[in-house]
Structures are given as structure tokens and as C-alpha cells.
C-alpha positions as CSV (number, residue, x, y, z in Angstrom):
1,M,-59.8,-3.7,-53.4
2,K,-56.8,-3.8,-55.7
3,K,-56.4,0.0,-55.4
4,I,-56.6,-0.1,-51.6
5,S,-53.9,-2.9,-51.5
6,I,-51.6,-0.8,-53.7
7,I,-52.0,2.2,-51.4
8,F,-51.5,0.0,-48.4
9,M,-48.3,-1.5,-49.8
10,A,-47.0,2.0,-50.6
11,I,-47.6,3.2,-47.1
12,I,-45.7,0.1,-45.8
13,A,-42.8,0.8,-48.1
14,L,-42.6,4.4,-47.1
15,S,-42.7,3.4,-43.5
16,S,-39.9,1.0,-44.0
17,V,-37.7,3.6,-45.6
18,S,-38.5,6.0,-42.9
19,C,-37.6,3.6,-40.1
20,D,-34.3,2.5,-41.7
21,K,-33.1,6.0,-42.3
22,D,-30.6,7.2,-39.6
23,F,-31.5,4.1,-37.6
24,E,-28.2,4.0,-35.6
25,K,-28.2,7.7,-35.0
26,V,-31.7,7.8,-33.7
27,N,-31.2,4.7,-31.5
28,T,-27.9,5.7,-30.0
29,D,-28.0,7.1,-26.4
30,P,-25.9,10.3,-26.5
31,N,-25.3,10.0,-22.8
32,S,-23.9,6.5,-22.9
33,A,-20.2,6.3,-23.8
34,T,-19.1,3.7,-26.2
35,A,-15.5,4.0,-25.2
36,V,-14.2,4.9,-21.7
37,P,-11.2,7.3,-21.6
38,A,-8.4,5.4,-19.8
39,H,-7.8,8.1,-17.3
40,L,-11.3,7.8,-15.9
41,L,-10.2,4.5,-14.2
42,L,-7.3,6.1,-12.4
43,G,-9.0,7.7,-9.4
44,S,-10.9,4.6,-8.5
45,I,-7.8,2.4,-8.7
46,I,-5.9,4.7,-6.4
47,S,-8.7,5.0,-3.8
48,S,-9.5,1.3,-3.9
49,N,-5.9,0.5,-3.2
50,Q,-5.7,2.7,-0.1
51,N,-9.2,2.0,1.2
52,I,-8.4,-1.6,1.7
53,I,-4.8,-1.2,2.9
54,Y,-5.9,1.5,5.4
55,G,-9.1,-0.4,6.5
56,M,-8.9,-0.9,10.2
57,Q,-10.2,-4.5,9.9
58,Q,-7.2,-5.1,7.6
59,G,-4.3,-2.8,7.9
60,G,-5.3,-1.9,11.5
61,D,-6.0,-5.3,13.1
62,M,-3.4,-7.2,11.1
63,G,-0.9,-4.4,10.4
64,M,-0.8,-1.8,13.1
65,C,-1.5,-4.3,15.8
66,W,1.0,-6.9,14.5
67,A,3.7,-4.2,14.2
68,Q,2.7,-3.2,17.8
69,H,2.0,0.4,16.9
70,A,-1.6,-0.2,18.1
71,S,-3.3,-2.4,20.6
72,K,-7.0,-3.0,21.2
73,V,-8.5,-3.0,24.7
74,Q,-11.4,-5.1,23.6
75,Y,-12.4,-7.3,20.6
76,N,-8.7,-8.2,20.0
77,D,-8.8,-11.7,18.6
78,E,-7.0,-10.4,15.4
79,E,-4.3,-8.8,17.6
80,R,-3.8,-12.1,19.3
81,Y,-3.3,-13.8,15.9
82,T,-6.7,-15.1,15.2
83,P,-7.7,-13.0,12.2
84,R,-11.1,-13.2,10.4
85,R,-11.0,-15.0,7.1
86,G,-13.4,-12.5,5.6
87,S,-11.0,-9.6,6.3
88,I,-8.1,-11.6,4.7
89,D,-10.2,-12.5,1.7
90,G,-11.3,-8.9,1.3
91,V,-7.6,-7.8,0.8
92,W,-7.0,-10.4,-1.8
93,N,-10.3,-9.8,-3.7
94,S,-10.1,-6.0,-3.6
95,L,-6.5,-5.9,-4.8
96,Y,-7.1,-8.3,-7.6
97,T,-10.5,-7.1,-8.7
98,N,-10.6,-3.3,-8.0
99,V,-6.9,-2.5,-8.4
100,L,-5.0,-4.9,-10.6
101,S,-7.8,-5.9,-13.0
102,D,-8.9,-2.2,-13.4
103,A,-5.2,-1.2,-13.8
104,Q,-4.8,-3.7,-16.6
105,S,-8.0,-2.4,-18.3
106,M,-6.7,1.1,-18.0
107,Q,-3.4,0.0,-19.6
108,T,-5.3,-1.6,-22.5
109,L,-7.4,1.5,-23.1
110,A,-4.3,3.7,-22.9
111,I,-2.5,1.6,-25.5
112,A,-5.5,2.1,-27.8
113,E,-5.4,5.8,-27.2
114,G,-1.6,6.0,-27.7
115,N,-1.4,7.6,-24.2
116,T,2.0,6.4,-23.0
117,N,1.8,8.4,-19.7
118,I,-1.3,6.6,-18.6
119,Q,0.3,3.3,-19.7
120,G,3.3,4.0,-17.4
121,I,1.1,5.0,-14.5
122,S,-0.9,1.8,-14.9
123,L,2.3,-0.3,-14.7
124,V,3.3,1.6,-11.5
125,L,0.0,0.8,-9.9
126,Q,0.1,-2.8,-11.0
127,A,3.6,-3.3,-9.7
128,N,2.6,-1.7,-6.4
129,G,-0.5,-3.9,-6.1
130,F,1.3,-7.2,-6.9
131,Q,4.0,-6.3,-4.4
132,I,1.5,-5.8,-1.6
133,L,-0.1,-9.1,-2.5
134,T,3.1,-11.2,-2.6
135,D,4.4,-9.5,0.5
136,L,1.2,-10.4,2.4
137,Y,0.6,-13.9,1.1
138,G,3.7,-15.3,-0.6
139,P,3.5,-17.0,-4.0
140,I,0.4,-15.6,-5.8
141,P,-1.2,-15.8,-9.3
142,F,0.9,-13.4,-11.4
143,T,1.7,-14.7,-14.9
144,D,-1.7,-16.3,-15.4
145,F,-3.7,-13.5,-13.7
146,N,-6.5,-12.2,-15.8
147,K,-5.5,-14.2,-18.9
148,P,-8.4,-15.0,-21.2
149,G,-9.6,-18.6,-20.7
150,I,-7.6,-19.2,-17.6
151,L,-10.1,-19.8,-14.7
152,K,-7.6,-21.5,-12.4
153,P,-4.4,-19.5,-12.4
154,T,-1.2,-21.0,-11.2
155,Y,0.7,-19.4,-8.3
156,D,4.2,-18.0,-9.2
157,S,7.0,-18.0,-6.7
158,Q,7.9,-14.8,-5.0
159,E,11.1,-14.6,-7.0
160,V,9.1,-14.8,-10.3
161,V,6.7,-12.2,-9.1
162,Y,9.4,-9.8,-8.0
163,T,11.2,-10.2,-11.4
164,G,7.9,-9.2,-13.0
165,I,7.4,-6.3,-10.7
166,L,10.8,-4.9,-11.4
167,K,10.3,-5.3,-15.2
168,M,7.0,-3.4,-14.9
169,L,8.7,-0.6,-13.1
170,D,11.5,-0.4,-15.8
171,Q,8.8,-0.3,-18.5
172,A,6.9,2.4,-16.5
173,D,10.1,4.5,-16.2
174,A,10.8,4.3,-19.9
175,L,7.2,5.3,-20.8
176,L,7.1,8.2,-18.4
177,A,10.5,9.5,-19.3
178,S,9.4,10.3,-22.9
179,G,5.6,10.0,-22.4
180,T,2.9,11.6,-24.3
181,G,-0.8,11.9,-23.6
182,A,-2.9,13.9,-21.1
183,V,-3.2,12.9,-17.4
184,P,-6.1,15.1,-16.2
185,A,-5.5,16.4,-12.7
186,S,-9.1,15.6,-11.8
187,S,-8.4,11.8,-12.3
188,D,-4.8,11.8,-10.8
189,L,-5.5,11.7,-7.1
190,L,-1.8,11.3,-6.3
191,Y,0.1,13.9,-8.3
192,G,-2.5,16.0,-10.1
193,G,-1.2,15.0,-13.6
194,N,2.5,15.6,-12.8
195,T,4.1,12.7,-14.7
196,A,7.6,13.7,-13.6
197,K,6.6,12.8,-10.0
198,W,5.1,9.5,-11.2
199,R,8.5,8.7,-12.6
200,K,10.1,9.4,-9.3
201,F,7.5,7.2,-7.6
202,A,8.3,4.4,-10.1
203,N,12.0,4.5,-9.4
204,S,11.7,4.8,-5.6
205,L,9.2,2.0,-5.7
206,K,11.8,-0.1,-7.6
207,F,14.4,0.7,-5.0
208,K,12.0,-0.4,-2.2
209,A,11.2,-3.6,-4.1
210,L,15.0,-4.3,-4.4
211,M,15.6,-3.6,-0.7
212,R,12.7,-5.9,0.2
213,I,14.5,-8.9,-1.5
214,S,18.1,-7.8,-0.7
215,K,18.6,-10.6,1.8
216,A,17.4,-13.3,-0.6
217,K,19.5,-12.3,-3.6
218,N,22.3,-9.9,-4.5
219,V,20.7,-6.8,-5.9
220,S,23.5,-4.3,-5.3
221,A,24.1,-3.5,-9.0
222,E,20.4,-2.9,-9.6
223,L,20.2,-0.7,-6.5
224,Q,23.2,1.4,-7.5
225,A,21.8,1.7,-11.0
226,V,18.6,3.2,-9.6
227,V,20.6,5.7,-7.6
228,N,22.8,6.6,-10.5
229,K,19.8,7.4,-12.6
230,G,18.9,10.3,-10.3
231,Q,15.2,9.8,-10.6
232,M,14.2,8.9,-7.0
233,M,12.1,11.0,-4.8
234,S,14.0,14.1,-3.8
235,S,11.7,16.0,-1.3
236,T,8.7,15.5,0.9
237,S,6.5,16.9,-1.9
238,D,7.4,13.8,-4.0
239,S,5.7,11.5,-1.6
240,A,2.9,9.4,-3.2
241,Q,-0.2,9.8,-1.0
242,L,-3.9,10.0,-1.5
243,A,-5.5,13.2,-0.2
244,Y,-8.7,12.0,1.5
245,L,-11.7,14.3,1.8
246,A,-13.5,15.7,4.8
247,A,-16.5,13.4,4.8
248,Q,-17.3,9.7,4.4
249,P,-17.3,7.7,2.2
250,D,-14.2,9.6,0.9
251,A,-12.5,10.1,4.3
252,N,-9.5,8.2,5.6
253,P,-10.7,4.7,6.7
254,I,-9.0,5.2,10.1
255,Y,-11.3,8.1,10.8
256,E,-14.3,6.3,9.3
257,T,-13.8,3.4,11.7
258,I,-12.6,5.0,14.9
259,V,-14.4,8.4,14.9
260,F,-17.4,8.0,12.6
261,G,-17.8,4.4,13.5
262,T,-17.2,5.0,17.2
263,R,-14.8,2.1,17.5
264,S,-12.8,3.5,20.4
265,E,-11.2,0.2,21.4
266,Y,-8.2,1.1,19.2
267,K,-5.3,2.5,21.3
268,V,-1.6,3.1,20.9
269,S,0.5,0.3,22.2
270,S,2.7,0.4,25.3
271,V,5.7,-0.6,23.1
272,L,5.3,2.5,20.9
273,V,4.8,4.8,23.8
274,A,7.9,3.5,25.6
275,K,10.1,3.9,22.5
276,L,8.9,7.5,21.9
277,Q,9.3,8.4,25.6
278,A,12.8,6.9,25.7
279,L,13.8,9.1,22.8
280,N,12.0,12.2,24.1
281,D,10.4,12.1,20.7
282,P,8.2,15.1,19.8
283,R,6.0,12.9,17.7
284,L,4.5,11.3,20.9
285,P,1.6,13.9,21.2
286,V,1.0,13.6,17.5
287,Y,0.7,9.8,17.6
288,A,-1.2,9.6,20.9
289,Q,-3.6,11.5,23.2
290,R,-3.3,11.7,26.9
291,N,-5.5,9.3,28.9
292,N,-8.0,10.4,31.6
293,A,-5.1,10.8,34.1
294,N,-3.4,13.3,31.7
295,A,-0.6,10.8,30.9
296,Y,0.5,8.8,27.8
297,V,-0.3,5.2,28.6
298,G,-0.3,2.6,25.9
299,N,-2.1,-0.7,26.1
300,V,0.1,-3.8,26.5
301,P,-0.3,-5.7,23.2
302,G,-2.9,-8.5,23.6
303,E,-4.2,-7.4,27.0
304,Q,-7.9,-6.8,27.3
305,N,-9.2,-3.9,29.4
306,P,-12.8,-3.5,28.3
307,G,-13.8,-1.6,31.4
308,N,-11.1,1.0,31.1
309,Y,-11.3,2.6,27.7
310,N,-10.3,6.0,28.9
311,G,-7.3,4.7,30.9
312,F,-5.3,4.3,27.7
313,S,-4.1,6.7,25.0
314,A,-6.2,6.9,21.9
315,F,-4.6,7.7,18.6
316,G,-3.6,11.3,18.3
317,T,-6.2,13.7,16.8
318,Y,-3.8,14.3,13.9
319,Y,-4.2,10.7,12.8
320,L,-8.0,10.7,13.4
321,R,-8.6,13.5,10.8
322,P,-10.8,12.5,7.9
323,I,-8.3,14.2,5.5
324,M,-5.3,12.2,6.9
325,P,-3.4,11.2,3.7
326,G,-3.2,7.6,2.6
327,V,0.5,7.0,1.9
328,F,1.6,4.7,-0.9
329,L,5.3,5.5,-0.5
330,S,6.8,8.5,1.3
331,Y,10.0,10.4,0.6
332,A,10.9,9.6,4.3
333,Q,10.7,5.8,3.7
334,S,12.6,6.1,0.5
335,Q,15.4,7.9,2.3
336,F,15.5,5.3,5.2
337,L,15.9,2.6,2.6
338,L,18.7,4.5,0.8
339,A,20.4,5.0,4.2
340,E,20.2,1.3,4.9
341,A,21.5,0.4,1.5
342,M,24.5,2.8,2.0
343,N,25.2,1.4,5.5
344,E,25.0,-2.2,4.2
345,G,27.4,-1.5,1.3
346,Y,24.7,-2.2,-1.4
347,V,25.3,1.3,-2.8
348,S,28.1,3.8,-2.4
349,G,28.1,6.2,0.5
350,G,29.0,4.1,3.5
351,T,27.9,4.7,7.1
352,A,28.8,8.4,6.9
353,G,26.6,8.8,3.8
354,A,23.8,6.8,5.5
355,L,23.8,9.2,8.4
356,V,23.0,12.1,6.0
357,E,20.1,10.3,4.3
358,Y,18.8,9.0,7.6
359,K,18.6,12.5,8.9
360,K,16.8,13.6,5.8
361,A,14.3,10.8,6.3
362,I,13.6,11.8,9.9
363,T,13.3,15.5,9.0
364,S,10.8,14.6,6.2
365,N,8.7,12.5,8.6
366,F,8.7,15.3,11.1
367,E,7.4,17.6,8.3
368,F,4.6,15.1,7.6
369,N,3.6,15.0,11.2
370,G,3.6,18.8,11.6
371,V,6.6,19.1,13.9
372,A,9.2,20.2,11.4
373,S,10.6,22.8,13.8
374,A,11.7,20.1,16.2
375,A,13.7,18.2,13.7
376,P,17.1,20.0,13.8
377,A,17.5,19.5,17.6
378,Y,16.2,15.9,17.5
379,I,18.6,14.7,14.8
380,A,21.5,16.2,16.6
381,L,20.8,14.1,19.8
382,P,23.5,11.6,20.7
383,N,21.0,8.8,20.9
384,I,19.8,9.6,17.4
385,E,23.3,9.9,15.8
386,F,25.4,7.0,14.9
387,A,29.0,6.3,13.8
388,V,29.4,2.6,13.2
389,K,27.6,0.1,11.0
390,S,26.0,-2.1,13.6
391,E,24.6,0.9,15.5
392,A,23.4,2.5,12.3
393,K,21.5,-0.7,11.2
394,T,19.5,-0.7,14.4
395,K,18.8,3.1,14.5
396,I,17.8,3.3,10.8
397,A,15.3,0.4,11.2
398,E,13.9,1.8,14.5
399,Q,13.4,5.2,13.1
400,S,11.8,3.7,10.0
401,W,9.4,1.7,12.2
402,L,8.5,4.9,14.1
403,A,7.9,6.8,10.9
404,L,5.6,4.2,9.5
405,F,3.0,4.7,12.2
406,G,-0.4,4.8,10.6
407,Q,0.7,2.6,7.7
408,G,-0.3,-0.7,9.2
409,F,0.6,-3.3,6.6
410,E,3.8,-1.5,5.5
411,A,4.9,-1.1,9.1
412,W,4.4,-4.8,9.8
413,T,6.0,-5.8,6.5
414,E,9.2,-3.7,7.1
415,W,9.4,-5.1,10.6
416,R,9.2,-8.7,9.1
417,R,12.1,-7.7,6.8
418,T,14.4,-6.2,9.4
419,G,13.2,-7.7,12.8
420,I,13.9,-4.3,14.3
421,P,12.8,-3.3,17.0
422,A,12.8,-6.5,18.9
423,L,9.1,-7.5,19.4
424,S,7.6,-10.4,21.3
425,P,4.3,-12.2,20.7
426,V,1.4,-10.4,22.4
427,V,-0.3,-11.5,25.6
428,G,-2.7,-14.4,25.0
429,A,-1.2,-15.1,21.5
430,A,-2.7,-17.9,19.5
431,E,0.7,-18.5,17.9
432,T,4.2,-18.9,19.3
433,S,5.6,-16.1,17.1
434,I,4.3,-13.0,15.5
435,P,2.6,-13.7,12.1
436,S,4.8,-13.5,9.1
437,R,2.1,-13.7,6.4
438,L,-1.7,-13.9,5.8
439,Y,-3.6,-17.1,5.1
440,Y,-4.5,-17.5,1.4
441,N,-8.0,-16.5,0.3
442,S,-10.4,-19.2,1.5
443,Q,-12.2,-19.2,-1.8
444,E,-9.0,-20.5,-3.5
445,I,-9.3,-23.7,-1.5
446,S,-12.4,-24.7,-3.3
447,L,-12.2,-22.8,-6.6
448,N,-8.5,-23.3,-7.4
449,R,-7.6,-26.2,-5.1
450,D,-4.8,-27.8,-7.1
451,N,-2.9,-24.6,-7.5
452,Y,-3.6,-23.5,-4.0
453,T,-2.3,-26.8,-2.7
454,A,0.9,-26.5,-4.7
455,A,1.5,-23.0,-3.4
456,A,0.8,-24.0,0.2
457,A,3.3,-26.9,-0.2
458,T,6.1,-24.4,-0.9
459,F,6.0,-23.3,2.7
460,T,7.4,-25.3,5.6
461,G,4.3,-26.2,7.5
462,G,1.9,-25.2,4.8
463,D,-0.6,-22.3,4.6
464,K,0.1,-20.9,8.1
465,L,0.3,-17.4,9.5
466,T,3.8,-18.2,10.7
467,S,5.2,-19.6,7.5
468,R,8.2,-17.6,6.3
469,L,8.3,-15.8,3.0
470,W,11.1,-16.1,0.5
471,W,12.7,-12.7,1.2
472,M,12.6,-13.3,5.0
473,K,16.2,-14.7,5.3
């Protein structure tokens, strides 16, 4: 028995040695990464941002309709200023969770890798995401966002948020100016790894942010500094836009809703059609289709015509393509903002200089819309030209409004900033004025009540659609 026990113990000892040898190597899954490369988060951040902004239940119902580019012949409660809380919550949740949180994670990974290019890109995307949020809602969680241990973040004022956004963009510019580290084209859905274009995007985004708050504070010196740096977008090819694919779920959300989802209640508005016809604008057949009487007829904003879907002009087939790009910031918009800054005297150039940049902006938008050959004649028309500051102000803003067709939230936001063209509340409106913001996320009322209440109290009238934002002076 003793001999058997010795042999048994020896077997156990050998088995123990055998099991411990190379334990970690044997039990490590070679197909499961222990560290995710930072760049692998980039594509999902870009697509998540545009999918929610271009979603027709968000940027369509509460952007295109409120900017009066679009009008719904049926199911138009949102157009009449009774939006669904779930859609509003979706914008908040998606931007914070799928864009900003992931962009911060990408930044952390990039720092660990020593990849300063990805760090810079992450800051650009964070700045863009925070600007969308504060422009839609007002004061938002910014300083406390995603901080360990903070479950109930405070809301920062818009001025604080904008200060942070501008700082992010300055940091991004510095990192991208002398950046190191790979940006694989397969992950970079905007610029295919071209960091020079990311730097132009950062500087043009800073210029846009400064113009957004230009009525609330004096930012002339900062605007001129951006111009003097010479790193803003300089051609249509610099536009920051996501190239959507030909089939869902990677197609443009406008296509996915209206065409694939057969939601044909979306039509162009009578306001848009009238403006384009008054200008004899060659973009009309691009923006709209003819109705069943072979005419361009927009639906009057707010009116319901459920039995006459075919009597009104649908979106143009160009804008119903699955591959229609999702624009973050275009060269055209950047040039309109530069023209406005010159005309207002924020930067050098004056009204004469503004005319030059304004014409570049229109030409670029014509290129985007596939009617580039019509641009030279159009920009030479007397009703497009301007010579004095007051006339320039109106025409720059009107052309910017026209060029932002398809970019729902951005079109509505720029209209809120300029008030041009003159728009009236829609037929059957639930409010006495066009909304100036979105309600806060409904979950905040219960999960972060004290901070929500403090933020709502900063508005005259509280958490209302018609409460005015800080920069709306």
C-alpha cells in the first residue's frame, strides 16, 4: 500500500507541474484582443454621430421641418412643435454614449500608444459633439461628464462649454500640426487618414464655433487669428463628410427612412420652393421632384394633406440616394461664415471681400449638388450680387440657409442664430414661436433631478422649446 501511495503522489506531482507549465499561454485566446488599437473606435464614432443627426425622426422632424426646408403631409405633430420625447432623448443618449464617451476612450488609448494624430482627431470629434449638444439643449454636462465617481454631473453654462470646445480645438490643431502615429484609411471615414485635412476641419470648426457665439461676446480677435493661421478649409475637397454606402444599415438615414422605410409623407416645403423659384435657382430640381401635375409644389408647413401625397413635391432623387454624404462641416458653410465675418467687420475684408467668399461658397454648394456648370451665371445675377452691408447680411444668410438643405439640425441652428430668412410658426403650431431648443433628456428629470432643475432655472420660463439660448442675442 505504501508503494502504491508513493506512485500515486508522484503522478499528482507530475500532473501539477504539467498543468502549471505555460498556463497563461495555453489559456489565452489568441483571437481575443487584450488591447484595442485606438483607431478602431474612429469609424463607429463618425457613423454614430451622423446617423443620429441625419435620422429623420430627429434631424428631419425637428431640424428640416423647423427650418422649413421640409414639411410633412401627414403624421406632423413634430413639425407642429409637439416632438416625441423618445426622439429627443435619443439624440442626447447617442451623442453622449456613442460619440463623446467613445471619443474620450479613443483619446485615452491614443495617449497610451503615443499616437498624437488620433489624439487630435478625438478632440475634434469631442468638440463637434459637445457643440451639437449645447446648441440643441443649452447648458449641458461638460466638465463633469464621464468623470470617475460622478453619477450626477452638473450642467455647465453654454459660455463654459464653448470655452472648453475652443480649447479642445486649439489642442487638436497643435497635435495635428506636428502629429505622429498612423491613422489607417480603413478607420478614417472622413479623410482616409489625411491628417492635414483633419487640421483644416479643426480650424474651420473653431471658426464656426466662434461665429455661433459672436453676438453673445466679442470674438473678433479670435476669428482674425484663425484666418491669419491659414489653416481653414480651402476647397470643396476639404469638406468633412461621411461617405455612406449603397445598402442599409450603412446607407444615409434619409434614404433608409423615406425610400427603404417607405415614409413618403416627407415633402419639400412651400417656403423653400418659393425661395428657389424667386431666384430661378438651378438647385430646385435637385432638392425637389415634380408632383403628379408635373409642377414643383411644396407643402405649406404644418398643413395636413393625407389624401394627396402625390400632389406635393418629394425630396429630389439626389437627396434620396443611399450614398448621399452625411456632412459634418462643408467648405461652403465655412465660406459663408467667413463672408459674414468680413461683412460684419469681425475680420478684415469688408463687404467687398465678403462678396468674393460668398461666391466661393455658392459655387462650392453647386458643386456638391451636381450643378457646378450653372454657378458662374447664377453668382453674376443682380439678385445674387450685393454692394452694401445690410443687403449682404441678408443674402449671405439666405444662401447659407439654402445650401444647408438636407442638414436638418444645422439648418435650424443657423436659422436660430441669424433669423434669416424670415419664417413664421407653422399652421396648427403648438407654440407661438418656432422652437429655439430641445427639451432636456427626460431621464435627467429623475436620475439627475437637482442638476437638471438648476439648469432649467437658467432659462426664462424653464425647460421649454421656446426658451432662448445664450448665444441667441
